[in-house]
C-alpha positions in Angstrom: -15.2 12.9 -22.6 -14.4 15.6 -25.2 -14.4 14.8 -29.0 -10.7 15.6 -29.0 -10.0 13.0 -26.3 -12.0 10.5 -28.2 -10.1 11.1 -31.4 -6.8 10.7 -29.6 -7.8 7.5 -27.9 -7.0 8.9 -24.4 -9.3 8.8 -21.4 -9.7 11.6 -19.0 -7.3 11.6 -16.1 -10.3 11.8 -13.7 -11.0 8.1 -14.6 -7.5 7.0 -13.6 -6.0 6.6 -10.1 -4.0 9.7 -9.2 -0.8 9.1 -7.2 -0.9 12.6 -5.8 -4.5 12.2 -4.6 -3.7 8.7 -3.2 -0.8 10.1 -1.3 -2.9 12.9 0.2 -5.5 10.3 1.2 -2.8 8.1 2.9 -1.0 11.1 4.5 -2.9 10.7 7.9 -1.6 7.1 8.1 2.0 8.3 7.4 1.6 11.0 10.1 0.1 8.5 12.5 3.2 6.4 12.1 5.5 9.3 12.9 3.4 10.2 16.0 3.6 6.6 17.2 7.4 6.4 16.9 7.8 9.9 18.5 5.5 9.2 21.5 6.5 5.5 21.8 9.9 6.6 23.2 11.7 4.0 21.2 9.6 1.1 22.5 8.0 0.4 19.1 10.0 -1.2 16.3 10.1 0.6 13.0 8.3 -0.8 10.1 10.5 -2.9 7.9 9.0 -1.3 4.8 9.6 2.1 6.1 13.2 1.1 7.1 13.8 -0.2 3.6 12.3 2.8 1.8 14.0 5.4 4.0 17.3 3.5 4.3 19.2 6.4 2.9 18.2 8.6 5.8 19.9 6.3 8.4 23.1 8.4 8.6 21.1 11.3 10.0 20.8 9.4 13.3 18.3 11.0 15.8 17.3 13.7 13.2 15.9 11.1 10.9 12.3 11.5 12.2 12.4 15.3 11.7 13.8 14.9 8.2 11.2 12.2 7.3 8.4 14.3 8.6 9.6 17.3 6.6 9.8 15.2 3.5 6.2 14.0 4.1 5.0 17.5 4.4 6.9 18.7 1.3 5.5 15.8 -0.7 2.0 16.8 0.5 2.5 20.3 -0.8 3.7 19.0 -4.2 0.6 16.7 -4.3 -1.8 19.6 -3.4 -0.3 21.8 -6.1 -0.7 19.0 -8.7 -4.2 18.3 -7.7 -5.0 22.0 -7.7 -3.8 22.3 -11.3 -5.8 19.3 -12.3 -9.0 20.7 -10.8 -8.4 24.5 -10.1 -12.1 25.5 -9.9 -12.7 24.4 -6.2 -11.0 22.6 -3.3 -14.3 21.0 -2.3 -14.1 18.2 -4.9 -10.7 17.2 -3.7 -11.9 17.1 -0.1 -14.9 15.0 -1.2 -12.6 12.7 -3.2 -10.3 12.2 -0.3 -13.2 11.4 2.0 -14.5 8.9 -0.6 -11.1 7.2 -0.7 -11.0 6.9 3.0 -14.5 5.5 3.3 -14.0 3.0 0.4 -10.7 2.0 1.9 -12.2 1.4 5.4 -15.0 -0.7 3.8 -12.5 -2.7 1.8 -10.5 -3.3 5.0 -13.5 -4.7 6.8 -14.2 -7.0 3.8 -10.6 -8.1 3.4 -10.7 -10.7 6.2 -13.8 -12.5 5.1 -12.6 -12.5 1.5 -9.3 -14.0 2.5 -11.0 -16.6 4.6 -13.2 -17.5 1.6 -10.3 -17.8 -0.7 -8.4 -20.0 1.7 -11.4 -22.3 2.1 -11.9 -22.4 -1.7 -8.2 -23.2 -2.4 -8.1 -25.7 0.5 -5.0 -24.2 2.0 -3.4 -25.5 5.2 -5.3 -24.1 8.2 -3.7 -21.3 10.1 -2.4 -21.9 13.6 -4.0 -19.7 16.2 -1.8 -16.6 16.9 -1.0 -15.5 20.4 -3.1 -12.6 21.8 -1.5 -9.4 20.3 -0.3 -6.6 22.4 -2.6 -3.5 22.3 -2.3 0.2 22.9 -2.9 3.5 21.2 0.6 4.0 19.9 0.9 0.4 18.7 -2.4 0.9 16.8 -1.0 4.0 15.2 2.2 2.3 14.3 0.3 -0.6 12.7 -1.9 1.7 10.6 1.1 3.8 9.5 3.1 0.7 8.6 0.4 -0.4 6.3 0.8 2.9 4.3 4.6 2.3 4.1 4.0 -1.3 2.8 1.6 0.0 0.2 4.1 2.6 -0.9 6.8 -0.1 -1.3 4.9 -3.0 -2.7 2.2 -1.3 -4.7 3.6 2.0 -5.9 7.3 1.1 -6.2 7.2 -2.6 -7.0 3.9 -3.0 -8.8 4.4 0.2 -10.7 8.0 -0.5 -11.5 7.4 -4.1 -12.7 4.4 -2.8 -14.8 6.4 -0.2 -16.6 9.4 -2.6 -17.1 7.2 -5.4 -18.6 5.2 -3.2 -20.7 8.2 -1.4 -22.2 10.0 -4.6 -22.7 7.0 -6.0 -24.5 6.8 -2.9 -26.7 10.6 -3.2 -27.4 10.1 -6.8 -28.5 7.3 -5.8 -30.8 4.3 -7.3 -28.9 0.9 -5.8 -29.7 -0.1 -3.1 -27.3 -3.0 -5.1 -25.7 -0.8 -8.1 -25.2 2.1 -6.1 -23.7 -0.4 -4.3 -21.4 -2.0 -7.5 -20.3 1.3 -9.2 -19.6 2.5 -6.1 -17.6 -0.7 -6.2 -15.5 -0.4 -9.9 -14.7 3.3 -9.9 -14.0 3.2 -6.8 -11.8 0.2 -8.0 -9.8 1.5 -11.5 -9.1 5.2 -10.7 -8.6 4.5 -7.8 -6.2 2.1 -10.0 -4.3 4.6 -12.8 -4.0 7.3 -10.4 -2.8 4.8 -9.0 -0.3 4.3 -12.5 1.1 8.0 -13.3 1.1 8.8 -10.0 2.8 7.1 -11.1 6.0 9.1 -14.3 6.4 11.7 -14.4 9.1 14.5 -15.3 6.7 13.9 -11.9 4.9 13.2 -9.9 8.0 16.4 -10.9 9.7 18.3 -9.4 6.8 16.5 -6.1 7.4 17.2 -6.2 11.2 13.7 -7.3 12.2 11.8 -10.4 13.1 9.4 -12.1 10.8 7.3 -15.3 10.8 8.5 -18.9 10.0 7.2 -20.3 6.7 3.7 -21.7 6.9 2.0 -22.7 3.7 -1.4 -21.5 4.8 -0.1 -18.2 6.0 2.0 -17.7 3.0 -1.0 -18.2 0.7 -3.0 -15.9 3.0 -0.5 -13.1 2.5 -0.1 -13.9 -1.3 -3.9 -13.6 -1.6 -3.9 -10.4 0.4 -1.2 -9.0 -1.9 -3.3 -9.8 -4.9 -6.4 -8.2 -3.5 -4.6 -5.1 -2.4 -2.8 -4.9 -5.7 -6.1 -5.1 -7.6 -7.6 -2.4 -5.3 -4.5 -0.2 -5.9 -4.8 -0.6 -9.6 -8.5 0.2 -9.5 -8.7 3.1 -7.0 -5.1 4.0 -6.2 -2.7 4.3 -3.2 -5.1 6.0 -0.7 -7.8 3.3 -0.9 -5.3 0.4 -0.7 -3.5 2.0 2.2 -6.6 2.5 4.2 -7.9 -1.0 3.5 -4.5 -2.4 4.7 -4.5 -0.2 7.7 -8.1 -1.0 8.8 -7.4 -4.7 8.3 -4.2 -4.4 10.4 -6.2 -2.7 13.2 -8.9 -5.4 13.0 -6.2 -8.0 13.6 -4.7 -6.1 16.5 -8.1 -5.7 18.1 -9.1 -9.3 17.5 -11.8 -8.3 15.1 -10.2 -10.0 12.1 -8.7 -13.4 11.6 
């Protein structure tokens, strides 16, 4: 860290999660989702999170997939320009960083199931009922992986980030000390976004979005709440790309019967 940065009290942006880098790391998941919908010939249901985020594109009808794909590519270009300005010397460090995000996210995805099981046992939650054997297939797997990225975009980037900024600025407006406002913002954003993540999967909420969810089950709700907290912590620590890949790998593990 430079002497100037130390005097100003700021840390280097390299030590903070970059939204642009996280988006680039998660881009293959977004593209996998588009490929699944395009090749699934309408047999696959859209992700409720994607439907919610891209609701404004619905009037485009059949052209919505093309427009959504174009927007993903445009955002990738913007992210590349941003990252290029942040580290203009070479593109290799960015490629290495994206590979690191993917590897760390995959590892976290494999560990997520055992961690959730351990938390459920420690908290003494209601046992989960055995789920029916899930349907399998290449395009369904791609859709599940891509849906994870859309959920991370909605619940971690939009909701976690929005709640964090709202609480921190409200605390500053009320005259709270900076560390106290920061701590309150971290706690509220983490817990509230995780709770909304768990509620989002309930049938009562999904019906309002035109989909089908799951009936309330105390053990399953706590499971999803815990997953939201772990993914939120991972997002805050390493950014969107790592959280999205962890979520995607866990989803694929469930679909393949490798995760609980």
